C-alpha positions as CSV (number, residue, x, y, z in Angstrom):
1,M,8.4,-31.1,13.0
2,L,7.4,-34.6,12.1
3,A,4.4,-33.4,10.3
4,A,6.4,-31.0,8.4
5,R,8.9,-33.8,7.1
6,G,5.9,-35.7,5.9
7,C,5.5,-38.1,8.5
8,R,2.1,-40.2,9.0
9,L,1.1,-39.3,12.6
10,I,-1.1,-41.1,14.8
11,L,-2.3,-38.9,17.9
12,A,-3.5,-41.0,20.8
13,G,-5.3,-40.0,24.3
14,R,-8.4,-39.5,26.0
15,N,-9.4,-36.1,24.9
16,L,-10.6,-37.1,21.3
17,A,-12.0,-34.0,20.3
18,E,-8.9,-32.0,21.2
19,L,-6.9,-34.7,19.2
20,E,-9.1,-34.3,16.2
21,K,-8.6,-30.6,16.4
22,T,-4.6,-31.1,16.3
23,A,-4.9,-33.7,13.7
24,A,-7.2,-31.4,11.5
25,D,-4.6,-28.5,12.2
26,L,-1.7,-30.8,11.0
27,R,-3.7,-31.8,7.9
28,I,-4.0,-28.3,6.9
29,R,-0.6,-26.7,7.9
30,H,1.4,-29.6,6.6
31,A,-0.6,-31.6,4.5
32,A,0.2,-34.4,6.9
33,E,-1.7,-37.9,7.3
34,A,-2.8,-37.9,11.0
35,D,-5.2,-40.2,12.5
36,V,-6.7,-40.3,16.0
37,V,-7.0,-43.5,18.4
38,P,-8.3,-43.5,21.9
39,F,-5.9,-44.3,24.6
40,D,-6.0,-44.4,28.4
41,A,-2.6,-44.8,30.0
42,L,-4.3,-46.4,33.1
43,D,-5.9,-49.1,30.9
44,F,-3.2,-51.8,31.1
45,A,-5.3,-54.5,30.0
46,G,-5.9,-52.6,27.1
47,H,-2.5,-51.6,26.0
48,E,-2.2,-54.5,23.5
49,A,-5.5,-53.7,21.7
50,F,-4.5,-50.2,21.5
51,F,-1.1,-50.7,19.9
52,A,-3.2,-53.2,17.4
53,R,-5.1,-50.5,16.3
54,V,-2.3,-48.0,16.0
55,L,-0.5,-50.6,13.7
56,T,-3.8,-50.9,11.9
57,C,-3.8,-47.2,11.3
58,A,0.0,-47.5,10.3
59,A,-0.8,-50.2,7.8
60,G,1.3,-52.8,9.9
61,S,4.6,-50.8,10.0
62,L,5.9,-48.1,12.3
63,D,8.8,-46.0,11.8
64,G,9.1,-44.8,14.9
65,V,7.2,-44.0,18.3
66,V,7.2,-40.7,20.3
67,A,5.5,-41.2,24.0
68,A,4.3,-38.2,25.6
69,C,1.8,-39.0,28.0
70,G,2.0,-37.6,31.5
71,Y,0.1,-36.5,34.7
72,L,1.4,-33.8,36.8
73,S,-0.4,-34.3,40.1
74,D,-0.5,-31.8,43.2
75,Q,2.7,-32.2,44.8
76,R,1.3,-31.7,48.3
77,R,-1.5,-34.4,47.6
78,S,1.0,-36.8,46.3
79,E,3.0,-36.5,49.3
80,T,0.2,-37.6,51.7
81,D,-2.0,-39.7,49.4
82,P,-0.5,-42.9,48.4
83,E,-3.0,-43.3,45.7
84,E,-2.3,-40.0,44.2
85,M,1.3,-40.9,44.1
86,Q,0.5,-44.3,42.5
87,R,-1.3,-42.7,39.7
88,A,1.4,-40.6,38.8
89,I,3.7,-43.3,38.8
90,D,1.5,-45.5,36.8
91,V,0.8,-42.7,34.2
92,N,4.2,-41.4,34.0
93,F,6.4,-44.4,34.1
94,T,4.6,-47.8,34.3
95,S,2.2,-47.0,31.2
96,V,5.2,-45.6,29.1
97,V,7.3,-48.6,29.7
98,S,4.2,-50.8,28.7
99,L,3.9,-48.9,25.5
100,L,7.5,-48.7,24.7
101,N,8.0,-52.4,25.3
102,L,5.2,-53.1,22.7
103,A,6.8,-50.6,20.2
104,A,10.4,-52.1,20.8
105,V,9.1,-55.6,20.2
106,H,7.5,-54.2,16.8
107,L,10.4,-52.4,15.8
108,Q,13.0,-55.2,16.5
109,Q,11.1,-57.2,13.9
110,W,12.2,-54.9,11.3
111,A,15.5,-53.9,12.8
112,A,14.7,-50.4,12.4
113,G,12.9,-47.5,13.6
114,Y,13.2,-45.1,16.7
115,I,11.5,-44.7,20.0
116,K,11.5,-41.3,22.0
117,G,10.0,-41.1,25.5
118,P,10.0,-38.3,27.7
119,N,13.0,-36.1,28.2
120,R,13.9,-35.4,31.6
121,K,16.1,-32.2,31.0
122,E,13.5,-30.6,28.8
123,S,10.9,-31.2,31.4
124,A,12.9,-29.8,34.2
125,E,13.0,-26.6,32.4
126,D,9.2,-26.3,32.5
127,P,8.6,-24.2,35.4
128,R,5.7,-26.2,36.7
129,M,8.0,-29.1,37.0
130,K,10.9,-27.6,38.7
131,R,9.5,-28.5,42.1
132,S,8.3,-32.0,41.1
133,M,11.0,-34.5,42.4
134,R,8.5,-37.2,41.7
135,F,8.0,-36.1,38.1
136,L,11.8,-36.3,37.7
137,A,12.3,-39.5,39.3
138,H,9.7,-40.9,36.8
139,T,11.4,-39.5,33.6
140,G,15.0,-40.5,35.2
141,G,13.6,-44.0,35.4
142,L,12.6,-44.2,32.0
143,Q,15.8,-42.9,30.5
144,S,17.5,-45.7,32.3
145,C,15.2,-48.2,30.8
């Protein structure tokens, strides 16, 4: 939808090969400008450097930020493995709050822009997530920030 509107997109994630394919598709289908930047949600120490790279790609100014990172852990395993539960919380909640805070500070300077995080209602409608109370709690926490 954003590409069809002519928005410049910066795709970020760990699977750069897949992101490059998506960026190429957006360029072909929508003549969109699309860049790819590596990102690891759990590298909290690297979030500021990541956001600086995003700003460099965007020539210093963003119109908006859409955060869509997530980790769907195994429900049974996360019920008994505290490290698995912590990973899910760190990816689905803590990392998103960290990134959106950086975005909010940037957008406040321009007194413009938008931030879109995960949508609990849309996520809840995904059949893989219906029984995942933990995932719904994470997205619910984000909606209250």
